ROSE-890966 format. One record per residue (C-alpha): residue in one letter; x, y, z. Coordinates in steps of 0.5 Angstrom, whole numbers, plus 500, padded with zeros to 3 digits. Layout:
BEGIN
AXYZ ...
//
This chain:
BEGIN
M495494497 N501499497 F504503502 L499509503 A493504504 H497499509 L499506513 F492508513 L489502515 S493502521 K488507524 D491510530 N495505533 K502506532 N505499533 I500497528 L503502524 I510500525 G508492523 N504494517 F510498514 I515493516 A511487514 D514485507 A521485510 V519480516 K519473513 G516467516 K515467523 K520472524 H514477526 E515473533 N521477535 Y517483535 P512486541 K505483541 E502489537 I507490532 Q506482531 A499484530 G501489525 I505485521 L500479521 L494485519 H499487513 R499479511 Q491479511 I490485508 D494482502 Y491476502 F484479502 T486484496 D489478492 T483474492 H477480492 P473479486 I473487484 E481487485 R481481480 R477485475 S482491475 K487486474 R484483468 R485489464 L492489465 H494481465 E495480458 R500486458 Y504485465 D502478466 H504477474 Y506484475 D498486474 G497485482 V503490484 I501495479 I494495481 D496496488 I500502486 L494505482 Y489504488 D494508492 H493513487 F486513488 L486513495 A491519495 K487523490 N481522494 W484522501 L479527504 N473522503 Y477518508 S481522513 E480529516 I487530516 P490533510 L495528506 E501533507 L500533514 Y499526515 A505524511 K509529515 N507526521 V508519519 Y515520516 S517523523 F514518527 F518513523 Q524517524 E523517531 N523509531 I528508526 G531503530 I525498530 L525498523 P529492519 P535494515 E531494509 M526499511 Q531503514 R534504507 L528505504 L525510509 P530516507 Y528515499 M520515501 I521522505 D526525500 Y521524494 N515524499 W512518496 L505518500 V503525497 G506524490 Y501518489 A496523489 S498526482 I498522475 A505524475 G507522481 I504515480 E508515473 K515516477 T513510482 L512506476 I518508472 G522506479 M519499480 N520498472 K527499474 R527495480 T525489475 K531491470 G525493465 I522486465 S516488468 K514494463 M511497469 D513504466 L508503461 A502502466 I501510466 E497509459 D493503462 L491508468 I489514463 K485509458 H481506464 Y481511469 D474511471 E473504471 F479503476 E477509480 S470505481 D473499482 F478502488 T472506491 A467499491 F473495494 F476500499 N470500503 D470492503 L477493505 I476498511 A470493514 F475487513 T481491516 D477494522 E474487524 K481483523 T485488527 K480487533 E481480532 L489480532 L489485538 S485480542 I489474541 
//
């Protein structure tokens, strides 16, 4: 999953939120350098990624993209699924997405010293371009895909994936809805487990 889903799945625990946000920048056993609940957030992020990558619905989504994008198919699906979460946000949260995003940005700014350097550098871009809210529109997702393609120096061709999103829009949305219900249940259980260790 991409940023929005990971943040949402952290629920109301601020330390889990931090861990879930920084996890990709914390390699190997370096999570052990953080307080217990942030460690739990990092480990939860990894569990979410594994659950997602091995789930049959997510694999079905990836099959629509694999021939064109090869191993970038999973990265694209993560981004597309964030679009459907943002678009349908009020099905999952009582807090409007704009307010949720504003609160998350403020919280990370207040706690920027805890974030690894990589995430400290990323945060201003996330805020300035309001990534979390931008995911809700096709135009916003297109910008994200273009940016990701630039990061791969054009090798991934991810900028073309907006065509696939539009072509298979209903199928992807149906996949996301079914998958995300499973993911929420998994994450709730896994969070309890990690916090009890």
